[in-house]
N, C-alpha and C positions, 0 to 999 in steps of 0.2 A: 584728402586722399594722401596716404603715406606720411602724414605729418610726424607721427610718432617714430617711424623708421628713419625718416630724414634726420630728426634730432639726435637719435641714438648713434647713427652712423657718423654724424658730424662730431660727436663726442669721442668716438673711437679714433678718428683721425687726429684729434687734438692731442692725443697721447704722444704723437710723434712731432708735435709742434712745440717749439720753445725748449726742446731737450738740449742740454749741453753736448751730450754724446748719444748717438743712436746705436743701440745694441740689439742683438737677437732677442733679448728679453723685452725691450720696448716693442719690437715688432710683434712678438708673440702675444703681448698684452693687448695690442691693438686688434690683432686677429681674433682674440678671444671675445673682445667687445663686439666685433662685427658679427661673429657667430651668435652671440647672445641677442643682438638686435634683430637678426633674421628670425630666430626662434620665437621671439616675442611678437614678431609680425606674422606669426602663424605659418612659418616655413617649417617643414618637417626637419627633425634633427639630422636625419641621414643626408638630406640635400644641403642643409646649412653646413654640415661638417665637410662634405665634398667640396662645396663652394669655397669655404675658407682655406682648405688645404691647397686648392688651385691658386688662390690669391697669395698665400704664403710662399708657395714655390716660385711664382712669378715675381713677387716682391723681392725675395732674396736674389733671384736671378737677375733682376733689374738694378741690383746694387742700391737698394733703398738705404742700406747702412751707411753708404758713403755719399749719398745724394745731398745736394745743397739744401733742397726743400723736400725732405722725406714725406711729410704729410701730403703734399701736392702729388707726389709720385704715387703714393698709396691710393689716393683718391682716383687718379687716372686708371690704375690697375683694377680697382673695384668697379669703376664705371664700365670698363671693357668687359669684365666678367658678368656684371649684372645684365648688360645688353645681350651677351651670349646666352645667359641663362633664360632670358625671355624670348629667344629666337633669333637674335642677331639682325636679321633683315625684315623689313615690312613685307607681308605676304598679301598678294592681290586676290580678289575674288574672281572666279571664272564666270563670265556672263556671255560666253560664246554660245551660239545655238539659236535655232528658230522654232520655238522660243528657248531661251536658257531657263533651266528649272532649278530652283533653290529650295531645298527641304530644311525646315527649321525644327530642331528637336530640343528637348530639355524637360526638366521637372516642372510641375505646376507651381506658379508663383515666381518663376525665374525671370519673367519678363518677355516670354516668347512672342506673345501677340503684339505688344508695344514695339518690340524690336522689329518684327515683320513689317509693321507700318513705317518705322523709321528707315528701314532698309529700302523700302519701296520709294520713299521720299528722296532718299540719297541717290538712288539710281536714276530717278526721274530728273532731279534738279542738277546733279553733277555729271551724269553720263548721257542725258537726253533720251533715256529709255522710256518705253511705254509699259509699265508693269501691271500685272494682274495679281491681286491678293486672293488667296484661297482659304476659306474658312473650313479647315479640316478638323477642328476640335469639336466633335459632336457630343461631348459629354458634359463639359463645364457649362453650367447655366450662364447665359448671357455672353458666352465667348464669341458667338457669331455677331451679335449686336455690337459688342465692343469693337470688333474689327471693322464693322460697317461705319461706326462713328469715326474711328481713326482714319479710315479710307476717305470719308467725306471731308475731313479736315485738310487732307493733302491732295484731294482731287484725283484719287486712284480708285478704280473700280474693284469691287469685291465680289468674287464668285462664291455662291453658297447654294446648298440644296436643302431647304427646310425639312422636306419629308424624309430625306435619306439619313441613315445612321451608319453608312458604310464609307469610312474615310478613304479607302483605297479607290473605290469607284468615283468618289467626289474628285479626287486628285486627277484621275485619268480623264474624266469629263471636262475638268477645268483646262487641261492642256489642249484638248480638242477645241474648246471654246476660244482659247487664246489664239490658236492658229487661224480660226475663222474670223477673228476680230482684230487682227493686226497687233496683238500684244506680244512684245518680244522678250519679256521676262515674266516667269510665273513663280511667285513666292508662296509656298505651301506651309501654312501654320498648322501645327499638329497638337494633339492632346498630350497633356502631361499628368502625372500623378504626384502625390506627396512624397513618394519614395519609389526607387527603382523596383519594378515588378515584371514578371514574365509576360503577362498579357500586354502591357504597354510596349515592351521590347519587341514582341512578336508582331504587333500591329505596325509599328513604325518600320520594321524590317520588310513587312509586306508592301508598304507604301514605296519604300526604296526600290524594291524589285520591280514594282509595277510601272514606275515613272522614270527610273534610271536618271536621277538628278545630276546636273553638272556639279553642284555643290551641296554638301550637307553641313550645316552650321549648327554646332551645339551651343545653346544659350545657357549660361550659368550665372547665378547671383554671386558677385564677388564678395559680398558681405558674409557668405557662409564659409569662407576660409578653406581649411583642409577638406571639409565635407564636399566642397565644390570640386576639388581635385579628385577625390575618390569617386564622385558621381561621374565625372568626365571619363575616368578610366573604365567604369562599367559600361557606359554608352559606347565608348570607342571600341571596346572588345566586341560588341555586338554589331555596331553600325559601320565602323571604320570611317568616321566622319572626316571632313576636310579642314575644318577650322573651328576655333572657339570664339564665342562672343561673351565678353564679361560685362554684365549689366550692373548698375548701381555702384559704379566705381567712384562716384562723387559722394557716396555715403560714408558712414563711420566704419571704414574698412581698414584692416591692418595690412592688406596687400599681399598676403601669402599666396592666394590663388593666382594673382597676376605673375608673381615671381616664379612659381613652380609648376604650373599646369603644363607648360611646354615640355619640360624635362620628363614629366611622368607619362604623358600620352604621345609625345613626339609629334604633335600637331600644332601649327602656329595659332596664336591669338590674332584674329583678323580685324575685329571691331571691339570698341568699348562704348558702353552707354554712360553718359555723364550728366544726365538730367532728364526732366520729364518732357521737355519740348520735342517736337518731331525733328528738329534740327540737331538735337543733342546726341549725336553719334559721331565718333571719330575713328578713322583708321588707326590701327595700333602700330606704333613705331617703337620697337624696343630701345633704340639708342636715345630717342627723345624722352622715353619714359625713364630711362636711367638718369638722364639729365635732371629730370624733375625730382626723382627720388633723392638725388644728391644735392638738391637745392640750387641747381645751376640754371633753373628756368627752362623755357622752351620757346625761344624766340622764333624758330622756324614755323611752328604751328601757329603762333600769334600772327605772323606775317601772312600766312596762308588764309587764316580766318578773315583778316583785313581785306585781302585781295578778293575774296568771295563777295564782299559787299561793295567793292570798288567799281565805280562806273566811270570810264575814261572821259566820256563826254561831259558828265556832270562835274567831274573834277576840273576839267578845262574851263567850264563856265564859272565855277566857284573861284578859281584862280584869278580870272579876269575881274570878278566882283571885289575880291580882296585887294587887288592892285589899284582899283578905282575907289577904294574905301567905301564899298557898297555892301559889305558883309552885314547881314541883319539877323534878327531872331528867327526868321523862317529857316535860314541856312543853318543856324546854330542847332535848331530843333532837328533838322535832317541828320546832322552829324551825330547827335545823341541817339537817334533811332537806329542809325547804322551800327553804332557801338553795341546797342542792346541786342541786335540781331546776331552779333558775334558769339554771344553766350553769357554765362555767369560772370559777373564783374570781378569777383574775387579770384576766380579761376584764371581769367584773362590777365589780371595784375600779377598773379603768381607765375605766369609764363615769362615775365621780365626778369632777367638774371639779377639776383640780389634782393628783389622785392618780396619774393615768397616768404622768406624767413621773417622779414620785417612786419608782414601783415598777418602772420599765421594766427595770432591771438586776437586779431581785429575782426569785429563783426561787420561785414560789408553786405548789406542787403541787396537783393536783386532789384529792389525798388528804390535804389539809391538816387535815381534821376527823377523820381516821382514829383518831388516838391518843385524842382526846376521846371518840369513840364507843366505843372499846374500853374505856375507863375506866367509862363509864356502863353498858355492857352487862355489866361485871363486878360491878355492884352487884346486890343482891337487890331484888325488887319493893318491899319495905318501905323500903329505903335510898333508892331512886329517889323514892318517894312522900313520904318524910319525911327530908330531908337532915340534920336536926338530930341524928339517931342516929349519924352518922358519926364515931365515936370513933377513937382511935389504932389499935386492933387491927383494926377494920374497914377502915381506910384501907390498912393493910399488906396485908391479904388482897386488896383490890381491886387494889393495885399489882401483886401477884404474878399475879393473874388476867388483867390487861391487858398484862402484859409490859412494864411501865414502872416507874419508881422512885417512892418515896413523895413526893419533892419535887414531881413532876409532878401527882400526885393532889391534894396539898395546894394547889398553885397553881390547879388547876381549881376546887376547892371554894371557895377564896377569891374567884376571879373570879365564880363563880356567885352567891356571897353578895352581892358588891358590885353585880352586875347586878340582882339581885332588889330590893335597896334602891333603886337608881336607878329601876327600873321602877315601884315602889310610889310613889315620890316624884312621878313623872310622871302617875300616874293618880289620886292622892288630893289634889286641890287643889294638886298638886305644883308648879305653875308658880311660885308665890311662894317655896316652900321651895327650889326649884332655883335661883332667882335669888339668894336670900340666900346659899346655899352657894357659888355662883360668885363673889359679891362678896367673901365671906370668903377665898376662895382667892386673889383678886387682891391682897389686902392683904399 
């Protein structure tokens, strides 16, 4: 996501680095490269020109010419302007009401049905809501079945009427059903077509009038670039929606839609889809996205994702085990599984400042932990509980069972042993021991 834009912006800032003397010509050249980078990222020329004019005005007003580190000052200004371009502040979803009603709109293939299920899962797991999914797409073959399958995966009920082809009536009946069955959020999935047409617009307008939703979210495929922005404008003119959802932002996207959709329709981006899993949905934070575009990482989101998987009681038990030198492969496996729940491994590493650029050309598979898990699962319960018993013959058997070689098993056991020692050092007055060890390593 945004890798090409990040590289090009980085190059534009380097124009101001290492210069013996900063002049208006240097600044103008840097601005020109920023504008070029934005256009290549599928930002319209008009918005790119307006953006860089604002940056130039602020750069000269902030005395970039006389700054000690003009490249860093320019980066700061571009960061502020990028965040402002994408909306400035994170926008919340309105889930007040008994029930709150959320209408999902967009073209066919944009990911509406999958997002509807992801949103239901998000509201259920993060906000403790009891959502009802409504199958309002009565045209696309298997749309109802798709929503039922997704609903089953996340434990959320799906309301559908197999015999009806009237989405307005289905939506009204669903709200009545929600009130009678203690559902406090109703998420209505609607039909889309391959292009904007009058029939689709009239239908979704009728649904809006009939159910008076708290929120109308427009779902758009980020990979369609400026087409996404144009489609958003057409829908907004008709529906006056409340927010945008960008799906497939983890794909091969240049980022133009994320950067410009807010300025075109004057509606905030509220959510982004970043993968296929039901948990792969994030609130959109313009400032954090600007951090990531400029290669600064996104440590706040990383910490939030870690906290979601953090169990205070389990952490306390684990700390005691580490202090008593009882950390074992069962504990190690739990830690791996918690990391996997946080999301795509490469995306997570990219949130660490300075790491994103280093690993951008590295292929890190989501199955990066598979071989480690296979080795641990090939151990007996006794071996997982007490790693000290892992002699040569046991290691050979584990390697055969895991479909790996003995060197890989030995390497994992060695890494586990070193990790255990390090963790014990950190928990048992370990600050001083760790500092001493680091000082010895420097010598």
